[in-house]
C-alpha positions as CSV (number, residue, x, y, z in Angstrom):
1,X,0.0,0.0,0.0
2,X,1.4,3.4,-1.0
3,X,0.9,5.9,1.8
4,X,0.3,9.6,0.9
5,X,3.0,11.7,2.6
6,X,1.7,15.2,2.0
7,X,0.3,15.7,5.6
8,X,3.3,13.9,7.1
9,X,5.6,16.2,5.2
10,X,3.7,19.3,6.5
11,X,4.4,18.2,10.0
12,X,8.0,17.0,9.3
13,X,7.4,13.4,10.6
14,X,7.8,10.0,8.9
15,X,4.7,8.1,7.7
16,X,5.1,5.6,10.6
17,X,5.3,8.4,13.3
18,X,3.8,7.7,16.7
19,X,1.0,9.8,18.1
20,X,3.4,11.5,20.5
21,X,5.8,12.4,17.6
22,X,2.9,13.9,15.6
23,X,1.7,15.9,18.6
24,X,5.2,17.2,19.4
25,X,5.7,18.3,15.8
26,X,2.4,20.0,15.7
27,X,3.0,22.0,18.9
28,X,6.5,23.1,17.7
29,X,5.1,24.3,14.3
30,X,2.1,25.9,16.0
31,X,4.4,28.1,18.2
32,X,6.4,29.1,15.1
33,X,3.6,29.8,12.7
34,X,0.8,31.1,14.9
35,X,-0.2,34.7,13.8
36,X,0.7,36.0,17.3
37,X,4.2,34.8,16.7
38,X,4.6,35.9,13.1
39,X,3.0,39.3,13.3
40,X,0.1,38.3,11.0
41,X,2.3,37.3,8.0
42,X,-0.2,35.9,5.4
43,X,2.1,33.2,4.2
44,X,2.8,31.9,7.7
45,X,-0.9,32.0,8.5
46,X,-1.8,30.0,5.4
47,X,0.9,27.4,6.3
48,X,-0.4,27.4,9.9
49,X,-3.8,26.4,8.7
50,X,-2.4,23.7,6.5
51,X,-0.5,22.3,9.5
52,X,-3.6,22.4,11.6
53,X,-5.6,20.6,8.9
54,X,-2.9,17.9,8.7
55,X,-2.8,17.5,12.4
56,X,-6.6,17.2,12.7
57,X,-6.4,14.2,10.3
58,X,-3.3,12.4,11.6
59,X,-4.3,12.7,15.3
60,X,-7.5,10.7,14.7
61,X,-6.7,6.9,14.1
62,X,-9.7,6.4,11.8
63,X,-9.2,9.4,9.7
64,X,-5.4,8.7,9.6
65,X,-6.1,5.2,8.3
66,X,-8.4,6.6,5.6
67,X,-5.8,9.2,4.7
68,X,-3.1,6.6,4.4
69,X,-5.3,4.5,2.1
70,X,-7.0,7.1,0.0
71,X,-5.1,10.3,0.5
72,X,-6.7,13.7,1.3
73,X,-9.8,12.9,-0.7
74,X,-10.6,10.1,1.8
75,X,-10.8,12.6,4.7
76,X,-12.1,15.9,3.2
77,X,-15.7,15.2,4.1
78,X,-14.9,15.3,7.8
79,X,-11.9,17.6,7.9
80,X,-13.0,20.4,5.6
81,X,-13.7,23.7,7.2
82,X,-11.7,23.3,10.3
83,X,-10.7,26.7,11.7
84,X,-7.8,26.8,14.2
85,X,-9.1,30.1,15.6
86,X,-12.7,29.0,16.0
87,X,-12.2,26.7,19.0
88,X,-11.9,23.4,17.1
89,X,-10.5,20.2,18.4
90,X,-6.9,21.4,18.0
91,X,-7.2,24.6,20.1
92,X,-6.4,22.8,23.3
93,X,-3.1,21.7,21.9
94,X,-2.4,25.3,20.8
95,X,-2.9,26.4,24.4
96,X,-0.6,23.5,25.4
97,X,2.0,24.7,22.9
98,X,2.0,28.3,24.2
99,X,1.1,28.1,27.9
100,X,1.8,24.5,29.0
101,X,-2.0,23.8,29.0
102,X,-3.8,21.0,27.2
103,X,-7.3,20.4,26.1
104,X,-8.1,18.0,29.0
105,X,-9.2,15.4,26.5
106,X,-12.4,17.3,25.7
107,X,-13.0,19.0,22.4
108,X,-14.7,22.3,22.6
109,X,-18.3,22.3,21.5
110,X,-19.8,24.5,18.8
111,X,-23.4,25.3,18.5
112,X,-24.6,25.6,14.9
113,X,-24.7,29.2,13.9
114,X,-23.1,30.3,17.2
115,X,-19.7,31.0,18.8
116,X,-17.6,28.0,19.8
117,X,-17.1,27.0,23.4
118,X,-13.6,27.6,24.8
119,X,-11.1,24.8,25.1
120,X,-10.4,23.1,28.4
121,X,-7.1,23.9,30.1
122,X,-4.9,22.2,32.7
123,X,-2.6,23.5,35.4
124,X,-0.6,21.9,38.3
125,X,-1.1,23.1,41.9
126,X,1.4,22.1,44.6
127,X,0.1,21.4,48.1
128,X,1.7,20.8,51.5
129,X,1.0,17.4,53.0
130,X,-1.3,18.9,55.7
131,X,-3.2,20.9,53.0
132,X,-4.0,17.7,51.2
133,X,-5.1,16.0,54.4
134,X,-7.3,18.8,55.9
135,X,-8.2,20.8,52.8
136,X,-7.3,24.3,51.9
137,X,-8.3,27.5,50.0
138,X,-5.6,28.4,47.6
139,X,-5.1,31.1,45.1
140,X,-3.4,30.5,41.8
141,X,-2.6,32.6,38.8
142,X,-3.0,31.2,35.3
143,X,-2.4,32.6,31.8
144,X,-5.7,32.0,30.1
145,X,-7.8,33.4,27.2
146,X,-10.4,35.9,28.5
147,X,-13.0,38.0,26.7
148,X,-11.4,41.0,25.0
149,X,-12.4,44.1,26.9
150,X,-11.8,46.4,23.9
151,X,-14.5,44.9,21.8
152,X,-16.6,43.2,24.4
153,X,-15.8,39.8,23.0
154,X,-17.3,40.4,19.6
155,X,-14.0,40.6,17.7
156,X,-15.2,43.8,15.9
157,X,-13.5,47.2,16.3
158,X,-15.4,49.5,18.6
159,X,-18.0,51.4,16.7
160,X,-18.5,48.7,14.1
161,X,-20.7,45.6,14.0
162,X,-20.5,42.0,12.7
163,X,-22.2,41.2,9.4
164,X,-23.8,38.1,8.0
165,X,-21.2,35.8,6.5
166,X,-21.4,36.0,2.7
167,X,-20.2,32.5,2.2
168,X,-22.7,30.6,4.4
169,X,-25.5,33.2,4.5
170,X,-25.4,33.3,8.3
171,X,-26.0,29.6,8.8
172,X,-22.5,28.9,10.0
173,X,-22.1,25.8,7.7
174,X,-21.5,24.9,4.2
175,X,-22.8,21.8,2.3
176,X,-20.4,20.2,0.0
177,X,-20.9,17.4,-2.5
178,X,-17.9,15.2,-3.1
179,X,-17.2,12.1,-5.1
180,X,-15.7,9.4,-2.9
181,X,-15.0,5.7,-3.3
182,X,-18.5,5.1,-1.9
183,X,-20.2,7.4,-4.4
184,X,-21.6,10.9,-4.0
185,X,-21.4,12.2,-0.5
186,X,-23.1,15.4,0.9
187,X,-21.5,16.8,4.0
188,X,-22.1,19.8,6.2
189,X,-19.0,21.5,7.5
190,X,-18.3,24.6,9.5
191,X,-17.9,27.6,7.3
192,X,-14.2,28.4,7.1
193,X,-14.7,32.1,6.6
194,X,-16.7,32.7,9.8
195,X,-15.6,29.7,11.8
196,X,-19.2,28.4,12.1
197,X,-20.5,31.6,13.8
198,X,-22.5,32.8,10.8
199,X,-21.0,36.2,11.1
200,X,-17.8,37.8,9.8
201,X,-15.8,40.7,11.1
202,X,-15.2,43.4,8.4
203,X,-13.3,45.6,10.9
204,X,-11.4,43.4,13.3
205,X,-10.5,44.7,16.8
206,X,-6.9,45.7,16.9
207,X,-6.3,44.2,20.3
208,X,-7.6,40.7,19.7
209,X,-7.4,40.6,15.8
210,X,-11.0,39.7,15.5
211,X,-11.0,36.7,17.8
212,X,-12.8,38.3,20.6
213,X,-10.4,37.2,23.3
214,X,-6.9,37.8,24.6
215,X,-4.5,35.8,26.8
216,X,-4.2,37.4,30.3
217,X,-3.2,36.5,33.8
218,X,-6.1,35.6,36.0
219,X,-6.2,34.8,39.7
220,X,-8.5,32.0,40.8
221,X,-9.5,30.7,44.2
222,X,-9.4,26.9,44.4
223,X,-11.2,25.0,47.2
224,X,-9.2,21.9,47.9
225,X,-11.3,19.3,49.7
226,X,-9.9,17.4,52.7
227,X,-8.3,14.0,51.9
228,X,-7.1,14.6,48.3
229,X,-4.1,12.6,47.2
230,X,-1.2,13.3,45.0
231,X,-2.2,13.1,41.3
232,X,-5.9,14.0,42.0
233,X,-7.6,16.4,39.6
234,X,-10.1,19.1,40.4
235,X,-12.5,20.4,37.7
236,X,-13.4,24.1,37.7
237,X,-16.4,24.3,35.4
238,X,-16.4,27.4,33.3
239,X,-13.1,28.7,34.6
240,X,-11.0,27.8,31.5
241,X,-10.3,29.8,28.3
242,X,-13.0,31.9,26.9
243,X,-14.5,30.9,23.6
244,X,-13.9,33.0,20.4
245,X,-16.2,35.9,19.7
246,X,-18.1,35.7,22.9
247,X,-18.3,31.9,23.1
248,X,-18.7,30.3,26.5
249,X,-15.6,29.4,28.5
250,X,-14.2,25.9,28.8
251,X,-13.2,24.2,32.0
252,X,-10.0,24.3,34.0
253,X,-8.5,21.1,35.3
254,X,-6.3,21.5,38.3
255,X,-3.9,18.6,38.9
256,X,-2.7,18.3,42.5
257,X,0.9,17.6,43.4
258,X,1.3,16.9,47.1
259,X,4.7,17.3,48.7
260,X,5.9,14.4,50.8
261,X,6.0,14.6,54.6
262,X,9.1,13.9,56.6
263,X,7.2,12.0,59.4
264,X,4.3,10.3,57.7
265,X,3.9,8.0,54.7
266,X,0.4,7.7,53.2
267,X,-1.2,4.5,52.0
268,X,-4.8,5.2,50.8
269,X,-6.4,6.9,53.7
270,X,-4.1,5.4,56.3
271,X,-0.9,7.0,57.6
272,X,2.2,5.3,58.8
273,X,4.8,6.8,61.2
274,X,7.6,5.7,63.6
275,X,7.7,6.1,67.3
276,X,11.2,6.0,68.8
277,X,11.3,4.8,72.5
278,X,14.2,4.0,74.9
279,X,15.3,0.5,75.8
280,X,13.9,0.9,79.3
281,X,10.5,2.2,78.2
282,X,10.2,-0.8,75.8
283,X,11.3,-3.3,78.5
284,X,9.3,-1.9,81.4
285,X,6.3,-0.4,79.6
286,X,5.3,3.2,79.4
287,X,2.8,5.8,78.1
288,X,4.5,7.9,75.5
289,X,3.1,10.9,73.6
290,X,3.2,10.7,69.8
291,X,2.7,13.8,67.7
292,X,-0.1,13.2,65.3
293,X,-1.4,15.6,62.7
294,X,-4.1,16.6,65.2
295,X,-1.6,17.1,68.1
296,X,0.0,14.9,70.7
297,X,-1.7,11.6,71.5
298,X,-0.8,9.0,74.2
299,X,0.5,5.6,73.1
300,X,0.6,2.8,75.7
301,X,3.5,0.4,75.5
302,X,3.2,-2.9,77.1
303,X,6.2,-4.3,79.0
304,X,8.6,-6.1,76.6
305,X,7.5,-4.2,73.5
306,X,9.8,-5.0,70.6
307,X,11.0,-3.0,67.6
308,X,8.5,-3.4,64.8
309,X,5.4,-3.5,67.1
310,X,2.6,-1.6,65.3
311,X,0.1,0.4,67.4
312,X,-3.1,1.4,65.5
313,X,-4.6,4.8,66.3
314,X,-8.1,4.7,64.8
315,X,-9.5,7.8,63.2
316,X,-6.2,9.7,63.1
317,X,-5.5,9.2,59.4
318,X,-6.7,11.0,56.3
319,X,-10.4,12.1,55.9
320,X,-12.3,10.1,53.3
321,X,-12.9,12.3,50.3
322,X,-16.1,10.5,49.5
323,X,-18.0,9.8,52.7
324,X,-17.5,10.4,56.4
325,X,-14.8,9.5,58.8
326,X,-11.0,9.1,58.5
327,X,-8.5,6.4,58.0
328,X,-6.1,5.1,60.8
329,X,-2.6,6.0,61.9
330,X,-0.4,3.0,62.2
331,X,2.6,3.7,64.5
332,X,5.6,1.4,64.3
333,X,7.7,1.2,67.5
334,X,11.5,1.6,67.1
335,X,13.5,0.8,70.2
336,X,16.7,2.9,70.4
337,X,19.9,1.4,71.8
338,X,21.4,3.9,74.3
339,X,24.7,5.5,73.5
340,X,27.1,7.8,75.4
341,X,26.5,6.1,78.7
342,X,28.1,7.4,81.9
343,X,30.2,5.1,84.2
344,X,27.3,4.7,86.6
345,X,24.9,3.8,83.8
346,X,27.3,1.2,82.4
347,X,27.6,-0.3,85.9
348,X,23.8,-0.6,86.2
349,X,23.5,-2.3,82.8
350,X,26.4,-4.7,83.7
351,X,24.6,-5.7,86.9
352,X,21.5,-6.3,84.9
353,X,23.3,-8.4,82.5
354,X,25.0,-10.4,85.3
355,X,21.6,-11.1,86.9
356,X,20.2,-12.3,83.5
357,X,23.3,-14.4,82.8
358,X,24.2,-12.5,79.8
359,X,27.8,-12.0,78.6
360,X,29.0,-8.5,77.9
361,X,32.4,-6.8,77.3
362,X,34.3,-5.9,80.4
363,X,34.9,-2.2,81.3
364,X,37.7,-0.7,79.2
365,X,39.6,0.6,82.3
366,X,39.6,-2.9,83.7
367,X,41.7,-4.2,80.8
368,X,44.1,-1.3,81.2
369,X,44.5,-2.1,84.9
370,X,45.3,-5.7,84.2
371,X,47.9,-4.8,81.6
372,X,49.5,-2.4,84.1
373,X,49.6,-5.2,86.7
374,X,51.1,-7.7,84.3
375,X,54.0,-5.3,83.3
376,X,54.3,-3.6,86.6
């Protein structure tokens, strides 16, 4: 089978390129050729649209298979009319290319004859361990597309109005008849001139170039629920990029990155920690305070407690995100061997060893004394 290479050549990838290779190539070219980067150069904009059209075909396994078999004619019915500035499926990857945000796996929606919904966006929020356990209110600043204040989101220069699109007559779509391998096919596609809105901009706004939105920094408040874990995602509905020409905004997906704690390890909703006790406390038994996330709590040690003994403190773990209650705190006892003993402390331990019939090393000064006696 001979594979058409036109779209692959546009992206600069081989015909057997992986999905990741295609996506990386597209983002690189999008940054280079986007009108915001080229100052509105017509040739760059035309090539940019060709790159977007190629990416829209090759990113979809079914359309890519049809393209590999039949060439561009095998995909024109579904790909024609895509407008990279109208909020189509590739806009999320454009945001990813420029601002480190992706489309969140959801393509923006477009109502027939109306402005497109904005793409979804993603951002990472770092949390302290305690914030993840008990919840927090955090503010974060994101670079996101917002409605252009100069034109009120219409895309038209102040004092001018939008007009009915001359290509689609205001319907926002074009009907095309094509001859395919299956016969004559009639397809309805978004109008490439107006991006499916049904209106064109004869006098574009100078600030947003007719798109009706600009990228600005925006501060948001995020309510982090108690009990979230590293890698969890919060969805902020309607807080993502604004749609073009007054279209509704997409969603913002906040991925949580929780910093590790020095004292506790998390396993589900349970916590694990170590309690260091002395040899005498472990041997004779004791009540020792352990500093939990809620403050000091008493831990009762039975006489003869060994290293590795686990004490379960119920309800002192992580709150359940879905449901009531909390997990447990499992405390592992670690018996510390004493060091830096004084002479009297050493004597006490030797007497204990003698009573228990245990062999220990003699005092260091006893050896010195015997050597002196032998050579005296």
